[in-house]
C-alpha atoms as a printed R data frame, in Angstrom:
    type eleno elety resid chain resno       x       y       z
1   ATOM     1    CA   MET     A     1 -71.058 -33.185 -15.044
2   ATOM     2    CA   ARG     A     2 -74.918 -33.952 -15.504
3   ATOM     3    CA   ARG     A     3 -76.247 -33.133 -19.349
4   ATOM     4    CA   THR     A     4 -79.843 -32.045 -19.562
5   ATOM     5    CA   ARG     A     5 -82.425 -33.980 -21.186
6   ATOM     6    CA   SER     A     6 -85.690 -33.166 -22.864
7   ATOM     7    CA   HIS     A     7 -89.460 -33.270 -21.804
8   ATOM     8    CA   TRP     A     8 -91.735 -35.479 -24.280
9   ATOM     9    CA   GLY     A     9 -94.965 -33.749 -25.133
10  ATOM    10    CA   LEU     A    10 -93.099 -30.182 -24.631
11  ATOM    11    CA   PRO     A    11 -93.384 -27.831 -27.511
12  ATOM    12    CA   LEU     A    12 -90.306 -26.653 -28.884
13  ATOM    13    CA   GLY     A    13 -91.153 -23.063 -27.633
14  ATOM    14    CA   GLY     A    14 -91.172 -24.787 -24.080
15  ATOM    15    CA   VAL     A    15 -87.333 -25.419 -24.919
16  ATOM    16    CA   LEU     A    16 -86.808 -22.388 -22.112
17  ATOM    17    CA   LEU     A    17 -88.416 -23.560 -19.674
18  ATOM    18    CA   ILE     A    18 -86.758 -27.430 -20.061
19  ATOM    19    CA   ALA     A    19 -83.298 -25.481 -19.579
20  ATOM    20    CA   LEU     A    20 -83.764 -23.362 -16.808
21  ATOM    21    CA   SER     A    21 -85.760 -26.373 -14.879
22  ATOM    22    CA   GLY     A    22 -83.474 -29.742 -15.947
23  ATOM    23    CA   CYS     A    23 -80.807 -30.555 -14.505
24  ATOM    24    CA   GLY     A    24 -78.089 -28.305 -15.566
25  ATOM    25    CA   GLU     A    25 -76.344 -25.826 -13.201
26  ATOM    26    CA   ASP     A    26 -76.318 -22.629 -15.103
27  ATOM    27    CA   ALA     A    27 -78.966 -21.283 -17.446
28  ATOM    28    CA   SER     A    28 -78.465 -18.920 -19.773
29  ATOM    29    CA   SER     A    29 -80.728 -16.110 -21.190
30  ATOM    30    CA   ALA     A    30 -82.783 -17.385 -24.456
31  ATOM    31    CA   GLY     A    31 -82.421 -15.339 -27.820
32  ATOM    32    CA   THR     A    32 -85.168 -14.784 -30.544
33  ATOM    33    CA   GLY     A    33 -82.940 -16.938 -33.074
34  ATOM    34    CA   GLY     A    34 -80.471 -19.435 -33.194
35  ATOM    35    CA   ALA     A    35 -79.772 -23.411 -32.336
36  ATOM    36    CA   GLY     A    36 -81.669 -24.685 -29.466
37  ATOM    37    CA   ALA     A    37 -78.422 -26.310 -27.165
38  ATOM    38    CA   ASN     A    38 -78.917 -27.534 -24.042
39  ATOM    39    CA   GLY     A    39 -75.522 -28.846 -22.152
40  ATOM    40    CA   SER     A    40 -72.107 -28.510 -20.692
41  ATOM    41    CA   GLY     A    41 -70.362 -24.834 -21.984
42  ATOM    42    CA   GLY     A    42 -73.185 -24.713 -24.959
43  ATOM    43    CA   ALA     A    43 -72.064 -22.707 -27.739
44  ATOM    44    CA   ALA     A    44 -74.235 -19.785 -28.861
45  ATOM    45    CA   GLY     A    45 -76.313 -18.731 -31.785
46  ATOM    46    CA   SER     A    46 -76.871 -15.700 -33.622
47  ATOM    47    CA   GLY     A    47 -79.747 -15.259 -31.132
48  ATOM    48    CA   GLY     A    48 -78.728 -16.825 -27.892
49  ATOM    49    CA   ALA     A    49 -76.377 -16.777 -25.602
50  ATOM    50    CA   GLY     A    50 -73.623 -19.980 -24.201
51  ATOM    51    CA   GLY     A    51 -73.707 -21.490 -21.400
52  ATOM    52    CA   SER     A    52 -70.751 -21.666 -19.256
53  ATOM    53    CA   SER     A    53 -71.912 -25.101 -17.706
54  ATOM    54    CA   GLY     A    54 -75.225 -27.005 -17.382
55  ATOM    55    CA   VAL     A    55 -77.109 -25.230 -20.353
56  ATOM    56    CA   GLY     A    56 -76.506 -23.298 -23.104
57  ATOM    57    CA   ALA     A    57 -78.626 -21.336 -26.040
58  ATOM    58    CA   ALA     A    58 -82.160 -21.970 -25.547
59  ATOM    59    CA   ALA     A    59 -83.949 -22.658 -28.719
60  ATOM    60    CA   GLY     A    60 -85.492 -19.538 -30.435
61  ATOM    61    CA   GLN     A    61 -87.927 -19.098 -33.106
62  ATOM    62    CA   GLY     A    62 -86.407 -17.760 -36.122
63  ATOM    63    CA   GLY     A    63 -83.254 -17.069 -38.133
64  ATOM    64    CA   GLN     A    64 -79.824 -19.291 -38.208
65  ATOM    65    CA   GLY     A    65 -76.657 -18.738 -35.261
66  ATOM    66    CA   GLY     A    66 -73.547 -18.059 -36.648
67  ATOM    67    CA   CYS     A    67 -70.407 -20.614 -36.774
68  ATOM    68    CA   VAL     A    68 -66.629 -19.700 -36.053
69  ATOM    69    CA   LEU     A    69 -64.203 -21.817 -34.956
70  ATOM    70    CA   THR     A    70 -62.001 -20.010 -32.961
71  ATOM    71    CA   GLY     A    71 -59.157 -22.252 -31.877
72  ATOM    72    CA   ASP     A    72 -60.008 -23.408 -28.962
73  ATOM    73    CA   GLU     A    73 -62.675 -26.440 -29.729
74  ATOM    74    CA   PRO     A    74 -60.666 -29.977 -30.165
75  ATOM    75    CA   GLN     A    75 -59.022 -30.564 -33.399
76  ATOM    76    CA   ALA     A    76 -61.673 -32.712 -34.790
77  ATOM    77    CA   ALA     A    77 -64.582 -30.049 -34.263
78  ATOM    78    CA   ARG     A    78 -66.304 -28.633 -37.791
79  ATOM    79    CA   CYS     A    79 -68.531 -25.971 -37.712
80  ATOM    80    CA   VAL     A    80 -72.196 -27.584 -38.314
81  ATOM    81    CA   ALA     A    81 -75.290 -25.955 -40.053
82  ATOM    82    CA   SER     A    82 -77.793 -28.461 -39.311
83  ATOM    83    CA   VAL     A    83 -79.315 -32.056 -38.847
84  ATOM    84    CA   ARG     A    84 -81.851 -33.326 -41.152
85  ATOM    85    CA   GLY     A    85 -83.364 -36.389 -41.497
86  ATOM    86    CA   THR     A    86 -87.190 -38.228 -41.805
87  ATOM    87    CA   VAL     A    87 -88.765 -40.224 -38.470
88  ATOM    88    CA   ILE     A    88 -90.891 -43.280 -39.397
89  ATOM    89    CA   ASP     A    89 -92.452 -45.884 -37.384
90  ATOM    90    CA   GLU     A    90 -92.208 -49.142 -37.472
91  ATOM    91    CA   ALA     A    91 -94.516 -50.296 -40.153
92  ATOM    92    CA   GLY     A    92 -92.824 -47.521 -42.264
93  ATOM    93    CA   GLY     A    93 -95.394 -45.027 -42.439
94  ATOM    94    CA   LEU     A    94 -94.373 -41.024 -41.933
95  ATOM    95    CA   MET     A    95 -94.453 -39.313 -38.665
96  ATOM    96    CA   ALA     A    96 -95.819 -36.144 -38.510
97  ATOM    97    CA   HIS     A    97 -95.161 -33.565 -35.682
98  ATOM    98    CA   GLN     A    98 -92.742 -36.163 -33.608
99  ATOM    99    CA   GLN     A    99 -90.034 -34.340 -31.456
100 ATOM   100    CA   VAL     A   100 -86.203 -35.784 -32.127
101 ATOM   101    CA   SER     A   101 -82.971 -34.357 -30.901
102 ATOM   102    CA   PHE     A   102 -79.467 -34.547 -31.777
103 ATOM   103    CA   CYS     A   103 -76.957 -35.097 -28.661
104 ATOM   104    CA   GLY     A   104 -73.829 -35.131 -27.378
105 ATOM   105    CA   PRO     A   105 -72.210 -32.858 -25.317
106 ATOM   106    CA   ALA     A   106 -74.944 -30.287 -26.061
107 ATOM   107    CA   CYS     A   107 -78.961 -31.105 -27.297
108 ATOM   108    CA   PHE     A   108 -80.677 -29.610 -30.230
109 ATOM   109    CA   TYR     A   109 -83.869 -30.037 -30.949
110 ATOM   110    CA   GLY     A   110 -86.181 -30.491 -33.647
111 ATOM   111    CA   GLU     A   111 -89.709 -31.755 -34.981
112 ATOM   112    CA   THR     A   112 -91.274 -33.393 -37.785
113 ATOM   113    CA   ASP     A   113 -93.213 -31.840 -40.561
114 ATOM   114    CA   ASP     A   114 -96.394 -33.094 -41.962
115 ATOM   115    CA   ARG     A   115 -94.154 -35.025 -44.287
116 ATOM   116    CA   GLY     A   116 -92.162 -36.522 -41.503
117 ATOM   117    CA   ALA     A   117 -88.826 -34.776 -42.371
118 ATOM   118    CA   PHE     A   118 -87.056 -32.708 -40.096
119 ATOM   119    CA   LEU     A   119 -84.184 -29.873 -39.761
120 ATOM   120    CA   ILE     A   120 -82.357 -29.192 -36.361
121 ATOM   121    CA   ASP     A   121 -80.555 -25.592 -36.929
122 ATOM   122    CA   VAL     A   122 -76.999 -26.619 -34.957
123 ATOM   123    CA   SER     A   123 -75.227 -23.655 -36.211
124 ATOM   124    CA   VAL     A   124 -72.039 -24.638 -33.969
125 ATOM   125    CA   PRO     A   125 -68.752 -26.323 -33.842
126 ATOM   126    CA   LEU     A   126 -68.740 -29.407 -32.904
127 ATOM   127    CA   VAL     A   127 -67.393 -33.354 -33.238
128 ATOM   128    CA   VAL     A   128 -69.532 -35.289 -35.552
129 ATOM   129    CA   ALA     A   129 -68.558 -38.462 -34.186
130 ATOM   130    CA   ASP     A   130 -69.944 -37.457 -30.585
131 ATOM   131    CA   TYR     A   131 -73.238 -37.030 -31.379
132 ATOM   132    CA   SER     A   132 -76.440 -38.865 -32.672
133 ATOM   133    CA   ALA     A   133 -79.941 -38.900 -33.454
134 ATOM   134    CA   THR     A   134 -82.909 -39.622 -32.046
135 ATOM   135    CA   ALA     A   135 -87.121 -39.556 -32.055
136 ATOM   136    CA   HIS     A   136 -88.669 -38.894 -28.970
137 ATOM   137    CA   VAL     A   137 -91.031 -41.419 -28.307
138 ATOM   138    CA   ARG     A   138 -89.930 -42.927 -25.169
139 ATOM   139    CA   PRO     A   139 -92.106 -44.974 -22.633
140 ATOM   140    CA   ALA     A   140 -94.586 -45.591 -24.908
141 ATOM   141    CA   GLY     A   141 -91.565 -46.797 -28.018
142 ATOM   142    CA   ALA     A   142 -88.471 -47.812 -28.237
143 ATOM   143    CA   SER     A   143 -85.653 -44.676 -29.607
144 ATOM   144    CA   PHE     A   144 -82.644 -45.786 -30.885
145 ATOM   145    CA   TYR     A   145 -79.449 -43.816 -31.528
146 ATOM   146    CA   TYR     A   146 -79.049 -42.939 -35.157
147 ATOM   147    CA   THR     A   147 -75.134 -42.022 -36.261
148 ATOM   148    CA   VAL     A   148 -75.608 -39.224 -38.875
149 ATOM   149    CA   LYS     A   149 -72.881 -38.494 -41.741
150 ATOM   150    CA   ALA     A   150 -72.208 -34.878 -43.551
151 ATOM   151    CA   VAL     A   151 -73.914 -34.479 -46.867
152 ATOM   152    CA   ASP     A   152 -70.379 -32.311 -48.007
153 ATOM   153    CA   GLU     A   153 -67.163 -33.409 -46.023
154 ATOM   154    CA   SER     A   154 -65.907 -30.481 -48.229
155 ATOM   155    CA   ALA     A   155 -68.151 -27.807 -46.885
156 ATOM   156    CA   SER     A   156 -67.230 -25.173 -44.368
157 ATOM   157    CA   SER     A   157 -70.046 -25.607 -42.535
158 ATOM   158    CA   LEU     A   158 -71.657 -29.179 -42.551
159 ATOM   159    CA   MET     A   159 -75.126 -30.364 -43.513
160 ATOM   160    CA   LEU     A   160 -75.754 -33.530 -41.589
161 ATOM   161    CA   ASP     A   161 -77.981 -36.461 -42.765
162 ATOM   162    CA   ALA     A   162 -79.097 -38.626 -40.264
163 ATOM   163    CA   GLY     A   163 -81.068 -40.575 -42.527
164 ATOM   164    CA   THR     A   164 -84.307 -42.232 -41.564
165 ATOM   165    CA   LEU     A   165 -84.763 -42.522 -37.622
166 ATOM   166    CA   ARG     A   166 -87.652 -45.780 -37.249
167 ATOM   167    CA   THR     A   167 -88.970 -45.667 -33.758
168 ATOM   168    CA   PHE     A   168 -91.013 -49.057 -32.382
169 ATOM   169    CA   LYS     A   169 -94.015 -49.292 -29.902
170 ATOM   170    CA   PHE     A   170 -93.709 -51.735 -26.762
171 ATOM   171    CA   ALA     A   171 -96.553 -54.067 -26.719
172 ATOM   172    CA   GLY     A   172 -97.449 -57.345 -23.946
173 ATOM   173    CA   GLU     A   173 -96.360 -57.403 -20.670
174 ATOM   174    CA   MET     A   174 -94.709 -54.904 -19.210
175 ATOM   175    CA   PRO     A   175 -94.397 -54.942 -14.585
176 ATOM   176    CA   ASP     A   176 -93.854 -52.546 -12.504
177 ATOM   177    CA   LEU     A   177 -90.493 -51.442 -10.722
178 ATOM   178    CA   VAL     A   178 -89.911 -49.546  -7.512
179 ATOM   179    CA   VAL     A   179 -87.567 -47.020  -8.360
180 ATOM   180    CA   LYS     A   180 -85.632 -44.159  -6.547
181 ATOM   181    CA   ASN     A   181 -88.686 -41.582  -6.592
182 ATOM   182    CA   ASP     A   182 -91.481 -43.894  -5.126
183 ATOM   183    CA   LEU     A   183 -88.769 -45.195  -2.400
184 ATOM   184    CA   MET     A   184 -89.096 -41.384  -0.039
185 ATOM   185    CA   GLY     A   185 -85.624 -42.292   2.109
186 ATOM   186    CA   ALA     A   186 -86.606 -45.969   2.163
187 ATOM   187    CA   THR     A   187 -84.414 -48.553   1.331
188 ATOM   188    CA   PRO     A   188 -84.772 -49.896  -1.912
189 ATOM   189    CA   PRO     A   189 -86.381 -53.162  -2.151
190 ATOM   190    CA   ALA     A   190 -84.879 -56.470  -4.034
191 ATOM   191    CA   GLN     A   191 -87.094 -56.765  -7.197
192 ATOM   192    CA   ARG     A   192 -87.236 -59.186 -10.071
193 ATOM   193    CA   VAL     A   193 -89.203 -59.031 -13.134
194 ATOM   194    CA   SER     A   194 -89.604 -60.430 -16.802
195 ATOM   195    CA   ALA     A   195 -90.872 -59.148 -19.734
196 ATOM   196    CA   GLN     A   196 -90.765 -60.977 -23.267
197 ATOM   197    CA   GLY     A   197 -88.752 -63.442 -21.771
198 ATOM   198    CA   VAL     A   198 -85.950 -61.335 -20.343
199 ATOM   199    CA   GLU     A   199 -85.342 -60.857 -16.602
200 ATOM   200    CA   LEU     A   200 -83.985 -58.212 -14.349
201 ATOM   201    CA   THR     A   201 -83.272 -59.060 -11.109
202 ATOM   202    CA   VAL     A   202 -82.217 -55.968  -8.519
203 ATOM   203    CA   GLU     A   203 -80.477 -56.706  -5.305
204 ATOM   204    CA   ALA     A   204 -82.107 -55.012  -2.144
205 ATOM   205    CA   GLY     A   205 -80.423 -51.749  -1.024
206 ATOM   206    CA   VAL     A   206 -79.798 -51.033  -4.871
207 ATOM   207    CA   GLN     A   207 -82.058 -48.461  -6.204
208 ATOM   208    CA   VAL     A   208 -83.811 -47.896 -10.037
209 ATOM   209    CA   GLU     A   209 -83.043 -44.444 -10.940
210 ATOM   210    CA   ILE     A   210 -84.892 -43.450 -13.920
211 ATOM   211    CA   GLU     A   211 -84.649 -40.350 -16.603
212 ATOM   212    CA   ILE     A   212 -86.373 -37.081 -16.657
213 ATOM   213    CA   ASP     A   213 -88.544 -38.330 -19.249
214 ATOM   214    CA   GLU     A   214 -89.828 -41.754 -17.841
215 ATOM   215    CA   VAL     A   215 -90.050 -39.524 -14.507
216 ATOM   216    CA   ALA     A   216 -92.431 -36.809 -16.215
217 ATOM   217    CA   SER     A   217 -94.878 -39.666 -17.647
218 ATOM   218    CA   GLY     A   218 -95.707 -41.111 -14.391
219 ATOM   219    CA   SER     A   219 -96.697 -44.607 -13.889
220 ATOM   220    CA   ASP     A   220 -95.984 -45.642 -17.700
221 ATOM   221    CA   GLY     A   221 -92.120 -44.376 -17.238
222 ATOM   222    CA   ARG     A   222 -91.665 -47.115 -14.081
223 ATOM   223    CA   LYS     A   223 -92.256 -50.419 -16.314
224 ATOM   224    CA   PHE     A   224 -90.042 -52.300 -17.118
225 ATOM   225    CA   TYR     A   225 -90.072 -53.258 -20.760
226 ATOM   226    CA   VAL     A   226 -88.318 -55.085 -22.974
227 ATOM   227    CA   LYS     A   227 -88.951 -54.637 -27.359
228 ATOM   228    CA   PRO     A   228 -87.219 -58.052 -29.320
229 ATOM   229    CA   PHE     A   229 -86.393 -57.194 -32.639
230 ATOM   230    CA   ASP     A   230 -86.021 -60.172 -35.665
231 ATOM   231    CA   ALA     A   231 -83.648 -60.992 -37.713
232 ATOM   232    CA   ALA     A   232 -84.363 -58.231 -41.137
233 ATOM   233    CA   GLN     A   233 -84.878 -55.891 -38.132
234 ATOM   234    CA   ILE     A   234 -81.438 -56.219 -36.604
235 ATOM   235    CA   ALA     A   235 -79.660 -56.536 -40.195
236 ATOM   236    CA   GLU     A   236 -81.329 -52.710 -40.239
237 ATOM   237    CA   LEU     A   237 -80.074 -51.516 -36.829
238 ATOM   238    CA   ALA     A   238 -76.830 -53.182 -36.281
239 ATOM   239    CA   PRO     A   239 -75.838 -54.932 -39.608
240 ATOM   240    CA   SER     A   240 -72.093 -55.410 -38.468
241 ATOM   241    CA   GLU     A   241 -71.633 -56.448 -35.074
242 ATOM   242    CA   GLY     A   242 -73.089 -60.295 -36.107
243 ATOM   243    CA   LEU     A   243 -75.752 -59.969 -33.252
244 ATOM   244    CA   PHE     A   244 -78.351 -63.379 -33.480
245 ATOM   245    CA   ALA     A   245 -80.573 -60.888 -30.991
246 ATOM   246    CA   LEU     A   246 -81.268 -57.963 -30.133
247 ATOM   247    CA   TYR     A   247 -83.605 -56.278 -26.656
248 ATOM   248    CA   ALA     A   248 -84.438 -52.356 -26.634
249 ATOM   249    CA   ILE     A   249 -85.128 -52.902 -22.596
250 ATOM   250    CA   GLY     A   250 -86.271 -50.363 -20.258
251 ATOM   251    CA   PRO     A   251 -86.690 -47.780 -18.732
252 ATOM   252    CA   PHE     A   252 -84.011 -46.861 -21.240
253 ATOM   253    CA   GLU     A   253 -80.836 -45.035 -19.527
254 ATOM   254    CA   ALA     A   254 -81.721 -46.176 -16.325
255 ATOM   255    CA   ARG     A   255 -79.118 -46.420 -13.885
256 ATOM   256    CA   PHE     A   256 -77.912 -48.474 -10.791
257 ATOM   257    CA   SER     A   257 -76.923 -47.183  -7.487
258 ATOM   258    CA   GLU     A   258 -76.576 -46.990  -4.086
259 ATOM   259    CA   PRO     A   259 -78.133 -44.100  -1.999
260 ATOM   260    CA   GLY     A   260 -76.342 -41.684  -1.089
261 ATOM   261    CA   PRO     A   261 -73.907 -39.577  -0.135
262 ATOM   262    CA   PRO     A   262 -71.857 -40.288  -1.585
263 ATOM   263    CA   LYS     A   263 -73.755 -42.589  -4.503
264 ATOM   264    CA   VAL     A   264 -72.166 -45.627  -5.464
265 ATOM   265    CA   SER     A   265 -72.733 -46.642  -9.004
266 ATOM   266    CA   ARG     A   266 -74.012 -50.319  -8.244
267 ATOM   267    CA   GLU     A   267 -75.023 -53.531 -10.764
268 ATOM   268    CA   ALA     A   268 -78.373 -55.688 -11.790
269 ATOM   269    CA   ARG     A   269 -78.350 -58.813 -13.467
270 ATOM   270    CA   LEU     A   270 -80.277 -59.515 -17.132
271 ATOM   271    CA   SER     A   271 -81.161 -63.089 -18.258
272 ATOM   272    CA   PHE     A   272 -82.289 -63.645 -21.707
273 ATOM   273    CA   PRO     A   273 -83.926 -66.350 -23.506
274 ATOM   274    CA   ASN     A   274 -81.772 -68.759 -25.754
275 ATOM   275    CA   SER     A   275 -84.120 -67.940 -28.380
276 ATOM   276    CA   ALA     A   276 -81.227 -69.162 -30.809
277 ATOM   277    CA   GLY     A   277 -81.320 -72.637 -29.743
278 ATOM   278    CA   LEU     A   278 -77.425 -72.463 -28.547
279 ATOM   279    CA   ALA     A   279 -75.810 -75.631 -26.870
280 ATOM   280    CA   ALA     A   280 -75.752 -75.538 -23.651
281 ATOM   281    CA   GLY     A   281 -71.968 -74.413 -22.281
282 ATOM   282    CA   SER     A   282 -72.509 -71.623 -25.315
283 ATOM   283    CA   ALA     A   283 -70.285 -68.878 -24.797
284 ATOM   284    CA   VAL     A   284 -72.246 -65.443 -25.638
285 ATOM   285    CA   GLU     A   285 -71.242 -61.826 -25.460
286 ATOM   286    CA   VAL     A   286 -73.588 -58.569 -24.454
287 ATOM   287    CA   LEU     A   287 -73.475 -55.849 -26.262
288 ATOM   288    CA   ALA     A   288 -74.705 -52.660 -25.249
289 ATOM   289    CA   LEU     A   289 -75.727 -49.208 -27.728
290 ATOM   290    CA   GLY     A   290 -73.846 -46.040 -26.225
291 ATOM   291    CA   SER     A   291 -76.162 -43.408 -24.918
292 ATOM   292    CA   TYR     A   292 -74.427 -39.553 -24.946
293 ATOM   293    CA   LEU     A   293 -75.207 -39.971 -20.765
294 ATOM   294    CA   PHE     A   294 -72.813 -42.396 -20.000
295 ATOM   295    CA   PRO     A   295 -70.209 -41.724 -22.870
296 ATOM   296    CA   ASP     A   296 -67.705 -43.596 -20.766
297 ATOM   297    CA   TRP     A   297 -69.155 -46.753 -20.806
298 ATOM   298    CA   VAL     A   298 -69.745 -47.290 -24.155
299 ATOM   299    CA   TYR     A   299 -69.033 -44.364 -27.147
300 ATOM   300    CA   PRO     A   300 -72.794 -42.971 -28.202
301 ATOM   301    CA   GLY     A   301 -74.575 -44.489 -30.821
302 ATOM   302    CA   THR     A   302 -72.260 -47.383 -31.222
303 ATOM   303    CA   PHE     A   303 -72.176 -50.956 -30.065
304 ATOM   304    CA   ALA     A   304 -69.773 -52.858 -27.212
305 ATOM   305    CA   VAL     A   305 -69.216 -55.727 -25.696
306 ATOM   306    CA   VAL     A   306 -69.909 -55.036 -21.906
307 ATOM   307    CA   ALA     A   307 -70.077 -58.754 -20.472
308 ATOM   308    CA   GLU     A   308 -69.975 -62.564 -20.870
309 ATOM   309    CA   ALA     A   309 -72.378 -64.441 -20.955
310 ATOM   310    CA   SER     A   310 -73.270 -68.570 -21.671
311 ATOM   311    CA   VAL     A   311 -75.975 -70.986 -21.713
312 ATOM   312    CA   THR     A   312 -77.071 -72.745 -18.947
313 ATOM   313    CA   THR     A   313 -77.189 -76.432 -18.680
314 ATOM   314    CA   ASP     A   314 -81.187 -76.973 -19.275
315 ATOM   315    CA   GLY     A   315 -80.093 -74.777 -22.439
316 ATOM   316    CA   GLN     A   316 -83.263 -72.354 -21.671
317 ATOM   317    CA   ARG     A   317 -81.855 -69.094 -20.537
318 ATOM   318    CA   ILE     A   318 -78.329 -66.688 -21.213
319 ATOM   319    CA   GLU     A   319 -76.939 -65.993 -18.370
320 ATOM   320    CA   LEU     A   320 -74.168 -63.725 -17.280
321 ATOM   321    CA   PRO     A   321 -71.672 -65.171 -14.581
322 ATOM   322    CA   VAL     A   322 -72.931 -65.054 -10.984
323 ATOM   323    CA   GLY     A   323 -71.764 -61.642  -8.785
324 ATOM   324    CA   THR     A   324 -71.757 -59.676 -12.348
325 ATOM   325    CA   GLY     A   325 -74.261 -57.456 -13.251
326 ATOM   326    CA   LEU     A   326 -75.075 -54.389 -15.907
327 ATOM   327    CA   PRO     A   327 -75.335 -50.500 -14.908
328 ATOM   328    CA   TYR     A   328 -77.338 -49.343 -17.271
329 ATOM   329    CA   LEU     A   329 -80.228 -50.175 -19.081
330 ATOM   330    CA   THR     A   330 -80.274 -49.729 -22.681
331 ATOM   331    CA   TRP     A   331 -80.756 -51.681 -25.765
332 ATOM   332    CA   PHE     A   332 -78.905 -55.146 -25.775
333 ATOM   333    CA   GLY     A   333 -77.627 -57.146 -28.601
334 ATOM   334    CA   LEU     A   334 -76.545 -60.663 -28.142
335 ATOM   335    CA   ARG     A   335 -73.921 -62.638 -30.328
336 ATOM   336    CA   SER     A   336 -71.771 -65.876 -30.089
337 ATOM   337    CA   LYS     A   337 -68.178 -65.398 -28.899
338 ATOM   338    CA   SER     A   338 -65.820 -67.094 -31.412
């Protein structure tokens, strides 16, 4: 199953166009009101029809859809009325007219007002833990997946609070990558690029598949970009993970594979600077931020250990074991292995 993605820069009224031309297979009709939901088995609001696969109801411009638990939902499903939150930039300034989404097995879209606040109509039953909120600043910036919480757990229809979504700009070196869309049937070349001290090595024959948002951004979506975070930012974004380093790495949600058919998943290698000054040979755990696009790898909106690494003998780098790699690009954190 492929989940549809949003296009940056399109007005919310363009969600129907996204639905009909996205990654899903079966498009449904749009309503005049109700939540916009793109995804497998998208549920209907009062003004939009549900989709059987690929694409659910496209967003309308007014009204709020109903939500009724039928008993066919997962046991943990709750009726969700809406999701609220605020978007700020790296310096803390409010971001007006910024597109946001609330995504899991389906996606719901919104936009901040003049004060940087947003309210996304959902109006369907869902499992809240499967969803997270993000602001759409790619590829110029880094988007973090923020978990949400219920304002009142006892309510029959939940209002969810995403809190404050902070966005981050990329800067510095951003070398170009050769991606699948550039190959035109040619064999993928070997690639080795570096940004902000992080190195990516892709073997010959392994293609880099980028997401719709990066494809739509042209050459900007084909760059290897890295955003390092300082201790204060790590404490804000991942306070309980014990990280000594955190990087947003892209093209975000890019995946590695052999050209098909059949398409076979592959891995690429990442190498990190030893910014913490760990002793040679020190064991390090590599954690990744999960995405709703690859929920079977890491649970969306959470960090999990995906690899082990160690400090090189010269003490300069943190390297994965020879012959190992990572299947996706996302946010990666490093912590000492106890």
